[in-house]
C-alpha positions as a Markdown table, in Angstrom:
| # | Residue | x | y | z |
|---|---|---|---|---|
| 1 | Met | -8.4 | 23.9 | -3.4 |
| 2 | Gly | -8.7 | 20.3 | -4.1 |
| 3 | Gln | -7.2 | 17.1 | -2.6 |
| 4 | Leu | -3.9 | 17.4 | -1.7 |
| 5 | Val | -1.4 | 14.4 | -1.3 |
| 6 | Leu | 2.0 | 13.3 | 0.2 |
| 7 | Val | 4.7 | 13.4 | -2.8 |
| 8 | Phe | 8.7 | 13.3 | -2.8 |
| 9 | Glu | 10.6 | 14.3 | -6.0 |
| 10 | Ala | 11.2 | 11.5 | -8.7 |
| 11 | Glu | 15.0 | 12.5 | -8.9 |
| 12 | Leu | 15.0 | 11.3 | -4.7 |
| 13 | Leu | 14.9 | 7.7 | -5.7 |
| 14 | Asn | 18.1 | 8.3 | -8.4 |
| 15 | Arg | 20.1 | 9.9 | -5.3 |
| 16 | Leu | 18.8 | 6.2 | -3.0 |
| 17 | Gly | 19.8 | 3.7 | -5.3 |
| 18 | His | 16.2 | 3.3 | -8.3 |
| 19 | Phe | 15.1 | 0.2 | -8.8 |
| 20 | Glu | 11.7 | -0.9 | -11.3 |
| 21 | Gly | 9.2 | -3.3 | -9.7 |
| 22 | Cys | 10.3 | -4.3 | -6.1 |
| 23 | Ser | 12.1 | -4.0 | -3.4 |
| 24 | Leu | 12.9 | -6.4 | 0.1 |
| 25 | Lys | 15.3 | -2.8 | 0.8 |
| 26 | Val | 13.1 | -0.5 | 2.9 |
| 27 | Glu | 15.8 | 1.4 | 4.3 |
| 28 | Pro | 17.0 | 4.1 | 3.5 |
| 29 | Tyr | 14.2 | 4.6 | 1.8 |
| 30 | Leu | 11.8 | 4.7 | 4.0 |
| 31 | Ser | 13.3 | 7.1 | 7.2 |
| 32 | Thr | 14.9 | 9.4 | 3.8 |
| 33 | Leu | 11.0 | 9.4 | 2.0 |
| 34 | Leu | 9.1 | 10.2 | 5.2 |
| 35 | Asp | 12.0 | 13.0 | 6.2 |
| 36 | Pro | 9.2 | 16.3 | 5.5 |
| 37 | Ala | 12.6 | 18.0 | 4.7 |
| 38 | Asn | 12.0 | 15.4 | 1.1 |
| 39 | Asn | 8.4 | 15.3 | 0.6 |
| 40 | Arg | 5.4 | 17.7 | 0.4 |
| 41 | Phe | 2.1 | 17.9 | 0.4 |
| 42 | Met | 0.5 | 18.7 | -3.5 |
| 43 | Glu | -3.2 | 18.8 | -5.7 |
| 44 | Arg | -4.0 | 15.4 | -6.1 |
| 45 | Asp | -4.6 | 16.8 | -9.4 |
| 46 | Leu | -1.2 | 18.3 | -10.7 |
| 47 | Ala | 0.9 | 15.1 | -9.4 |
| 48 | Glu | -1.8 | 12.4 | -10.9 |
| 49 | Arg | 0.3 | 13.9 | -14.2 |
| 50 | Asp | 3.3 | 14.7 | -12.7 |
| 51 | Pro | 5.3 | 12.0 | -12.9 |
| 52 | Arg | 8.1 | 14.3 | -11.4 |
| 53 | Tyr | 6.7 | 13.7 | -8.3 |
| 54 | Lys | 5.8 | 10.7 | -6.9 |
| 55 | Gln | 2.5 | 9.9 | -4.5 |
| 56 | Ile | 3.3 | 7.8 | -1.1 |
| 57 | Ile | 1.1 | 5.1 | -1.0 |
| 58 | Pro | 0.6 | 2.4 | 1.8 |
| 59 | Tyr | -0.2 | -0.7 | 0.0 |
| 60 | Val | -1.6 | -3.1 | 3.0 |
| 61 | Ile | -1.7 | -6.5 | 2.3 |
| 62 | Leu | -4.7 | -9.0 | 4.5 |
| 63 | Arg | -3.5 | -12.7 | 5.5 |
| 64 | Tyr | -4.7 | -14.8 | 7.0 |
| 65 | Arg | -3.2 | -18.5 | 7.7 |
| 66 | Asp | -3.2 | -19.6 | 3.6 |
| 67 | Thr | -5.3 | -17.1 | 2.3 |
| 68 | Leu | -5.2 | -12.8 | 1.4 |
| 69 | Phe | -7.5 | -11.0 | 0.9 |
| 70 | Ser | -8.9 | -9.4 | -2.2 |
| 71 | Tyr | -10.9 | -8.0 | -4.4 |
| 72 | Val | -12.4 | -5.9 | -7.9 |
| 73 | Arg | -12.0 | -2.0 | -7.8 |
| 74 | Gly | -16.0 | -1.0 | -8.4 |
| 75 | Lys | -16.8 | 2.0 | -11.2 |
| 76 | Gly | -16.9 | 5.0 | -9.5 |
| 77 | Ser | -13.2 | 3.9 | -8.1 |
| 78 | Ser | -11.2 | 7.5 | -7.4 |
| 79 | Glu | -8.2 | 5.6 | -10.0 |
| 80 | Ser | -10.4 | 5.1 | -13.3 |
| 81 | Arg | -7.2 | 3.6 | -14.0 |
| 82 | Leu | -7.3 | 0.5 | -12.1 |
| 83 | Ile | -11.0 | -0.2 | -12.4 |
| 84 | Ala | -11.9 | -3.7 | -13.4 |
| 85 | Ser | -8.5 | -4.9 | -11.9 |
| 86 | Arg | -8.7 | -7.3 | -9.0 |
| 87 | Ser | -6.3 | -6.2 | -5.9 |
| 88 | Ile | -5.2 | -7.7 | -3.6 |
| 89 | Gly | -4.1 | -4.2 | -1.5 |
| 90 | Leu | -5.7 | -1.5 | 0.2 |
| 91 | Gly | -4.8 | 1.7 | 1.2 |
| 92 | Gly | -4.3 | 5.1 | -0.5 |
| 93 | His | -2.6 | 8.3 | -0.7 |
| 94 | Ile | -1.7 | 10.2 | 2.7 |
| 95 | Glu | -3.4 | 13.5 | 3.7 |
| 96 | Pro | -2.8 | 16.9 | 4.9 |
| 97 | Ser | -5.3 | 15.2 | 7.7 |
| 98 | Asp | -2.8 | 12.5 | 9.1 |
| 99 | Gln | -0.6 | 15.7 | 10.7 |
| 100 | Ser | 0.2 | 15.8 | 14.0 |
| 101 | Leu | 1.9 | 18.1 | 16.4 |
| 102 | Phe | 3.6 | 15.7 | 18.7 |
| 103 | Ala | 4.1 | 13.0 | 15.6 |
| 104 | Ser | 6.5 | 11.4 | 14.4 |
| 105 | Asp | 7.0 | 11.4 | 10.2 |
| 106 | Arg | 6.7 | 7.4 | 10.6 |
| 107 | Asp | 3.5 | 7.6 | 13.3 |
| 108 | Leu | 2.0 | 10.1 | 10.6 |
| 109 | Tyr | 2.7 | 7.9 | 7.9 |
| 110 | Val | 1.0 | 5.1 | 10.2 |
| 111 | Lys | -1.6 | 6.5 | 11.2 |
| 112 | Ala | -2.6 | 7.4 | 7.2 |
| 113 | Ala | -2.7 | 3.7 | 6.1 |
| 114 | Arg | -4.0 | 2.4 | 9.3 |
| 115 | Arg | -7.4 | 5.6 | 8.1 |
| 116 | Glu | -6.8 | 4.3 | 4.5 |
| 117 | Val | -7.5 | 0.7 | 5.4 |
| 118 | Asp | -10.8 | 1.5 | 7.9 |
| 119 | Glu | -12.0 | 3.6 | 5.3 |
| 120 | Glu | -12.2 | 0.7 | 2.9 |
| 121 | Val | -12.8 | -3.1 | 5.2 |
| 122 | Gln | -13.8 | -3.4 | 8.5 |
| 123 | Ile | -11.3 | -5.4 | 10.2 |
| 124 | Glu | -13.2 | -7.3 | 13.5 |
| 125 | Thr | -10.1 | -9.3 | 14.6 |
| 126 | Thr | -6.6 | -9.1 | 15.8 |
| 127 | Trp | -3.6 | -8.8 | 13.5 |
| 128 | Val | 0.2 | -8.1 | 13.6 |
| 129 | Glu | 2.0 | -6.0 | 11.4 |
| 130 | Arg | 5.0 | -5.6 | 9.5 |
| 131 | Ile | 6.8 | -3.3 | 6.8 |
| 132 | Ile | 7.8 | -6.5 | 3.3 |
| 133 | Gly | 9.4 | -4.2 | 1.2 |
| 134 | Leu | 8.6 | -1.4 | -1.3 |
| 135 | Val | 7.1 | -1.6 | -5.4 |
| 136 | Thr | 7.2 | 0.8 | -8.6 |
| 137 | Asp | 6.5 | 0.9 | -12.3 |
| 138 | Glu | 7.1 | 2.9 | -14.7 |
| 139 | Ser | 5.5 | 0.8 | -17.8 |
| 140 | Thr | 1.4 | 2.5 | -16.7 |
| 141 | Glu | 0.6 | 5.9 | -16.2 |
| 142 | Val | -0.3 | 5.5 | -13.7 |
| 143 | Gly | 2.5 | 3.7 | -11.8 |
| 144 | Lys | 4.9 | 6.6 | -13.3 |
| 145 | Val | 3.4 | 9.2 | -10.5 |
| 146 | His | 2.9 | 6.8 | -7.4 |
| 147 | Phe | 5.3 | 4.6 | -5.1 |
| 148 | Gly | 4.3 | 1.4 | -2.8 |
| 149 | Ile | 5.4 | 0.9 | 1.1 |
| 150 | Val | 4.1 | -2.8 | 0.8 |
| 151 | His | 2.4 | -4.1 | 4.5 |
| 152 | Leu | 1.9 | -7.3 | 5.7 |
| 153 | Trp | -0.9 | -7.5 | 8.0 |
| 154 | Asp | -1.7 | -11.0 | 9.5 |
| 155 | Val | -4.6 | -11.0 | 10.8 |
| 156 | Ala | -6.0 | -14.1 | 13.6 |
| 157 | Glu | -9.6 | -14.3 | 12.5 |
| 158 | Pro | -10.7 | -13.8 | 8.3 |
| 159 | Arg | -13.4 | -11.4 | 9.6 |
| 160 | Val | -12.9 | -8.7 | 7.4 |
| 161 | Met | -15.6 | -7.2 | 6.0 |
| 162 | Lys | -15.6 | -4.1 | 2.6 |
| 163 | Arg | -16.7 | -0.8 | 3.7 |
| 164 | Glu | -16.6 | 1.2 | 0.8 |
| 165 | His | -18.8 | 0.0 | -1.7 |
| 166 | Leu | -16.7 | 1.1 | -4.7 |
| 167 | Ile | -14.9 | -2.9 | -3.1 |
| 168 | Thr | -16.6 | -5.4 | -4.7 |
| 169 | Lys | -15.9 | -9.6 | -5.4 |
| 170 | Ala | -14.6 | -8.9 | -1.9 |
| 171 | Gly | -13.1 | -11.9 | 0.0 |
| 172 | Phe | -10.0 | -14.7 | 1.5 |
| 173 | Val | -8.7 | -15.8 | -1.5 |
| 174 | Pro | -6.1 | -18.9 | -1.5 |
| 175 | Ile | -2.4 | -17.0 | -2.7 |
| 176 | Ala | -2.0 | -20.3 | -4.8 |
| 177 | Thr | -5.5 | -19.3 | -6.5 |
| 178 | Leu | -4.1 | -15.5 | -6.9 |
| 179 | Glu | -1.0 | -17.4 | -8.3 |
| 180 | Asn | -2.5 | -19.0 | -10.8 |
| 181 | Asn | -4.6 | -16.2 | -11.8 |
| 182 | Ser | -2.1 | -13.4 | -11.3 |
| 183 | Ala | -2.8 | -12.0 | -15.4 |
| 184 | Gln | -5.6 | -10.5 | -13.6 |
| 185 | Leu | -3.7 | -8.4 | -10.9 |
| 186 | Glu | -3.0 | -5.0 | -11.2 |
| 187 | Thr | 0.6 | -4.8 | -12.1 |
| 188 | Trp | 1.3 | -3.6 | -8.2 |
| 189 | Ser | -0.4 | -6.8 | -6.6 |
| 190 | Arg | 1.2 | -9.2 | -9.1 |
| 191 | Leu | 4.4 | -7.5 | -7.3 |
| 192 | Ala | 3.0 | -7.6 | -4.4 |
| 193 | Leu | 2.7 | -11.5 | -4.2 |
| 194 | Glu | 5.6 | -11.7 | -5.1 |
| 195 | Met | 7.1 | -11.4 | -1.9 |
| 196 | Val | 5.0 | -12.7 | 0.3 |
| 197 | Gly | 6.2 | -15.5 | -1.5 |
| 198 | Ile | 4.6 | -18.6 | -3.1 |
| 199 | Ser | 4.6 | -21.0 | 0.4 |
| 200 | Gly | 2.2 | -18.1 | 1.6 |
| 201 | Ala | 5.3 | -17.4 | 4.7 |
| 202 | Pro | 6.7 | -13.8 | 4.3 |
| 203 | Thr | 10.0 | -13.7 | 1.9 |
| 204 | Cys | 11.0 | -11.0 | 4.6 |
| 205 | Gly | 10.3 | -9.0 | 7.8 |
| 206 | Val | 12.4 | -5.8 | 7.5 |
| 207 | Gly | 10.3 | -3.4 | 9.7 |
| 208 | Arg | 7.5 | -3.8 | 12.0 |
| 209 | Leu | 5.1 | -1.7 | 13.7 |
| 210 | Ala | 2.5 | -2.4 | 16.3 |
| 211 | Ser | -1.2 | -2.6 | 15.7 |
| 212 | Pro | -3.5 | -1.0 | 17.8 |
| 213 | Gly | -5.3 | -4.5 | 17.8 |
| 214 | Gly | -2.0 | -6.8 | 16.9 |
| 215 | Ala | 1.6 | -7.2 | 19.0 |
| 216 | Ile | 5.1 | -6.5 | 18.2 |
| 217 | Thr | 6.7 | -9.5 | 17.0 |
């Protein structure tokens, strides 16, 4: 058996309120999609080819003042359809190993998000975390089978280093520069950049989560 990833039936979005692009309304999507009654683990190879299901993806943005951590997906990336695209999002799939007998649905999800970020970069500072929105994109093959939950982590210092060799050209880039070169960004990054806002201030703060080294605000 191959890698198992957490998915939900795409039809569920029709009941919750289908949208295309980005949404700042996190609830009731988050509580419904993270409810074990509405999701299950599925082989990734199958999920990547079946648009009847969407894989739940934490998409974490690291911000330091008026800059965002950005990188280019290198050759050998697990998502070959995004190779050479510039991204501002860290994260990945939720796996069975993220489960715990004593964790709530949201705890499982938060644990998975932090595990994914920790696999890709090393953060040597504290941060404050919030969920700022959702992204879905039916216009591309990769977008049809994924659903993103966008997090914004405000780091106290720009002490973030890449850990994964598949991340290239990484570092903090001014938000204005990213906006002026948005055509180079993958679709989800363009959508997420709109949520962060032109001034660098978050456009919403729906749902807040504590980070191990940060604080709840």
